[in-house]
N, C-alpha and C positions, 0 to 999 in steps of 0.2 A: 236641690242638687244631689246626686247620687255620690255615695262615697267611693265606690270602686267600679270601674268599667269592665266589661268583658272582652276577651280577645276579638270577638266578631265586631263589638263597637269600635275598638281600636282601629281594626282593619278598615271599617267603613269610613272612620274620620279621614284616613289617608287618601281612600279612594275618591270621596266627595272633594276633598281639597284639590285633588288633581284635576277634578273636573271644573275647578275654577270658585268653589265656594271658599269664603274666608273663614278664618279661624272663630270669629265672633258668631257668623251665622251657623256654624256647625255646633257651637257650644250652646247657643239659644235653644235649638232645636232638640238637642240631646240632653239638655239640662245638667250639663257639666261646665266647669270654667274654661274659659278660653285658654289658660295655661296649660290644663290637662290636654286640650287638643293639640296645641302646638307641640307638646312634648312628644305625643306618639306620632304625630306626623313626622316630626323631624326624626325620631327614633327609626321609622321604617324607611324614610328616605336614605338614611345612611347605611341601610342594611341590617339594622337591628330587629330583634325578634318582639313578637306582640304579647309574649307571656311573661309575666312576672315570676321570678323564682318565688318558691314557698317562703313564707315567713319563718324564721328560726333556722333555715338551712342555707348556709352561705356557700355558694359555690365558687370555684376558682375562676380566673379569667378565661372568658371565651368558652366556658363550659356548656353553654346553652347551644353551641354550634356542634355540629358532627365533628367526630374525632378526626376524620381526614382532613377537614379544614385546618385544624390547629398543626396537623402533620405537614401540610404542604406550605403553610406560613413559615415554620421552621426550616423546612428544605430550601425555600426559595431565599431565605435570609442567608442560609449556610452557602448557598451557591453563589449568591450575589451580595458580598458583605456590604457594599456601598448603596444598595437599595433601601429607600426609605418606605414608610408605610403605605403611600399612595402608589407606589409602583408595584409594591408586593400585592396590593388589592387588586391592580390591573393585571398582574400574573395570575391571580386566582380566577378572575373572570375568563381568562383564556385556557384554563385547564378543563379537558372533557369530563374528567372524574368528578368535578364538582358541579356539573350542570344540573340545575334544578335545585341545588342547595342554597340556604340562606347564607349570606356572606357577611361577616363582620364589617364595620365602618372603619374609615382610615384611623380615626383616633383610637378605636378599640384594639387594633392591630398594633399601633404604638405602645399602648399600656400593655399590651400582652408581652411584646418582646422586651419591654423595659424592666421586667422582673428578672431577667437575666444580665448580670454585670457585663457580659462579653458583647452584648448586643446594644448597650448603651453608648451614647455619645461621649468620647473622652473629654474630660474638663479642660478647659482653655488654660495653657500655662500662664501662669501671672507674669506681667511684665517686671523685670528686675531693674531696679534703679530708675533714673530719670533721663529723659532726652537731653542730649547735649544743648546748651544754649546756642542759638544761631549765631553764625559770624556776622560781623558788621563791616569789615574791610576787605579789600582785595588783597589776596596772598596771605590772608590771616588763617585760613583753613581750606585745605584740599580734600576732597573726597575720593578715597581709593576703593576700587573693586576689580574684579575679574569675572569673566564668564568662561567656562570651561566646555569643551567638546562641540565647538562650532563646526558643523560639517564643510568640508571642501571636496572638489572632484579631483581626482577619482579615489574615493574611499579613504580619504584622509580628513583629520580634524585638527583644529587649532584652538589655543586658549587666548583670550583676548583680555589684555590689561587696560584699564581706562583710569584716568584722573580727571577731576573736574573742579573748577573754583567755583562754588555756588554764589558767590558775591559778584566775581568778575563775569559770570555767566559763560564761560569759554572752557574748552577742552584744553588740558594740561598736556596730554598726551595719550596716545593709544598705540599699543605695540602688541603683536601676536607671537606665539611660540608654538612649535609642534606639539600636538596632543595625542599622537599615535594613530592608528588605523581606525576606521569607522566601527569595527566590532570590538567589543569588550568596553572595559570602563576607560574613560580618557585620563591621560597622564595628569597627575596634580601638579599644580604650580608651585615651584621651588623658591626659597628664600633668595638665592642668588638671582634668580630671574626678577623677582619683584624689587630687589634692591637695585639692580641695573636699570630697569625700567623708570623707577622714580629718580634715579640719578640722572637719567637722561632729560627727564622733565625739568629737574633742577638746571641743567645745562641749557635746555631750550629757552627757558625763561630768565635765565642768569640770577636766580633767587632761590632761596629756602623760604618755605611757609612757616608760620609760627606753629601750626597745628596739622595733623594728618588724621583723618577719620576713616575707620575702616569697620568691616563687620567682625564677627567673632570666630572666623575661619582660624584653624590651627596654625596655618603658616603665619598668621597675623599676631595672635595671642598666645601661642603655645597650646599645650594639650589641656583640655578642660578639668581633668582631674588633678592637674599639677599646676600649683600657683606660680612656679617659677616663670619669669617673664621669657618671651621669645627673643630670639636674636634680632628680629625685626624691631622690636620695642626698644632694645638696648642700642642698636645702631642709630635709631632716631634721637634717643636720649643724648647719645654723644655728640649729635650735630645740634643739640638745643631744641629739638622738634618734640612737642607734646604729642602722645599718641592717644587719640580718643576712639572709644568703641561704642557702637550704637547698642541699643537694648536687644538682647537675644531674641530672634525670631521677629524683629520688627525693622523689615527692609525699607520702610517708608522714612526712617531716620536717615537713610542714604538716597533719598528720593532723585537727587539732582544728577548723581553718577548713574543710578540704574536707568534714568530717562536717557542719559548720554550714551549708555550702552546701545540702546535701541537706535538713537540717531545715527551713531557711527556705522553700525551694521547696515542700516538701510542706505546710508549715502555712500559708503565706501567697500562694503563687502558683498552685499547682495548683488548678484549678477556677474560678480568678478571670482567666482569660485574657482574657475578653470585656470586662473593665472598660477595658482600654486602658493606654496608657502613663502618661497623666495622672492616672487614677484610681487606679492601682495604688501609687504611692508612699505616699499616706497610709494606705492599707490595710495596707502593709508596715510602716509605723512602729507601727501599733496592734498588729498580730500580734507584733512584736518586743517591744514593751512587756509583752504578755502572757507571752511565753516568759521574760522575765528577772524579772517581779514576781509572776506568778500561777500559772503551771503548774508542777507538779513536775517536776524534771529527772532523767533518767535517769544523768547524770554520776556518776561514782564519789563525788566529794567533796561533792555535793549532798544524797545520801541521801534522794532523793525529795521535797526541798524545792525551792522556786523558787531560782534562782542568787543573787539578791540577798538572799534570806533566809538561805541557806546561807553566804554570804560577804559580810557586810555591810560589810567593808573597801572593797568596790566603790564605795561611796557616798563614800569618804574619798579626795580628790585626792592623788595621790602628788606631782605637780608641777602646782600649780594653774594653770589657764588660763582666761582670758577672750578672745573673740575681738577685742575692742578693744585688747587688750594684745599682740597676736602680734608687731607690729613692735618693740615694746619687748623682747619675749622673744627674738627673732631676733637672734643676734650673728653678724655677718658675719666677724668675726675667727676663729671657728670654722672656717667654710668656707675661709678663706685658709691657716689652719694645716693643714688637711687636704690641700688642693692642694699646698701646699709640700712634702709628703712624697712626691709622686708624680714620675714621669719618663715622657716619651712620646718616641716616634720618629715622624717624619714625613718622607715623600719629597715634595720640592718639585716643584711642577708646572712645566709649560714656561712658565707666565707668572709664575714666582717666587713662587707662592702656596702655603700649606697651609691645612689645614681642621682646626680644633680644636673638639671638642663638636659642636653641631649644625650642619647644612649651611651656614648663613648666617654663621657665625663664621670668616671667612678672614682669614689675616694675611699680609701681604707680607713675604717674606724677602730677595728680590732675584733678578733673572734670572741673575745670576752662580752662583747655587746650583741652578738648574733641574736636576733629574734626580739630585740628591744627597740624602742621608738626613740629616736634622738632629736633634740631641736638643733637647727643649723641657722646661723647667722653669717653675715659677711662683714668682715673687717676691713675698712678701707685703708687703714694705715699700711698694712703690708700685703694687702689683696689676698687674704686667706679666708677660707671658710672654717668656722669655729663650730665644734660639735660639743652639746651639752646633753648629760644623761637626764633621767627623770627628776633627779633632785636638784637640777640646775648647776652642777659641777662641770666644769670644762674637762672633755675627755681627749679631744684631739684637735689639731689645727693643720690644715692641708691647704697648699697654695692653689688658687683658682686655675682651672684650666679652660682653655678655648674662650677667654673674655678679654684677650689683648685687643689692641686698636687694630692689628692686622687680621684678627679673626673676625671682628665685627664689621670692618669696612671692606675687607677682600683685597686691601692695598698694601702694598709694602713701602715704596718710595716712589715718587714721581721720576720717570714716566714708567718704570718697569711694572708697577703693581696695577696699572689701570687697564692694560690690554687694549683690545680693539674698542674704539669709542666712536659713537656717531657724533659728528660735528653738529654744533646747534645751528638751527635754521636763522638766518639774519633777520632782524626786525625790519619790518617795512616803515616807511614814512607815512603816519596817519594824519591826513589833513583833517 
């Protein structure tokens, strides 16, 4: 066996193998190992050179190729940030300036680009927390979500709110809101719209669920950089409803309502875009009624029956609800007890003020503490925010703003506080 082959031998290995000879046959006739023949054949098949760099001189990646090849690789990647090594090599083959030049293999291009951090694939964001345990009973948990910017004709868009019971396999509600013109960013969903939509779901089914599960949008959970709970969470707390959140970036935790978005869009919205925003909601209500009561469902637990037929317990309120009794059901002490378990840290501004919750809820700590970080806690006895300095000494107490029952529910007293309400659809008799 020879210790080292020449470039001419290596080229002949590749040519003979292309003519149909096996690695073993070539190795026997050339007096080398089969592994040697296989290596040089595969190297040339991938576009690699047949010359081995000199021993003792380690060259950089792709230094055996022409400088223009390396230049074009970088140029293509900068022009097309989403291209992978395979598409870049395809782009090299189409460049007239590189005609006749030896091109690197796809893995070699990948290794060449990997040496620059900007061209590396970003690491996956680790999943934070555990997936909520699945519910086991009807009306135990509702999944809530919305889709923004659904196009309507002419040149308008809407936001779609959807709620679904994963155990009852039924749609609890579907409502649309104007999202602005087709150009530009669609208007974001507001807390008042979400609260009103979920309240209509309560009214439609005459019940409150035990839990509501959402994603981590700011309207649901508040600002990511601020641990203060959102008004949505506090409203649910007052009604005795637990607010659960899916894992960040893991939409499959809310798979049922995500699939329901598609179902309600294909059955009720697609093809009806010309109806307009005002005429689409009644049509949406009718189609949702048909999905729940008339049409057979493909969901596993329905076995081809409509959801209400397969799960008659959907018509049995778990926690009875009437819109005129919401204020009586809302318990502000639940909100206070929840806030009392939390602690926040705020940096005092130059005017001696800090912000808690929404932008307009400012509290004065005193100019003497400007630039310092204070600890904030909630005292449920007198509903005050209590401020402590770095030593743990209480420095100020301020009454909470914007956290009364009227602020969280949007209601004053029945019937003045409710405004225009959608009447609940009557339940059908299910045989």
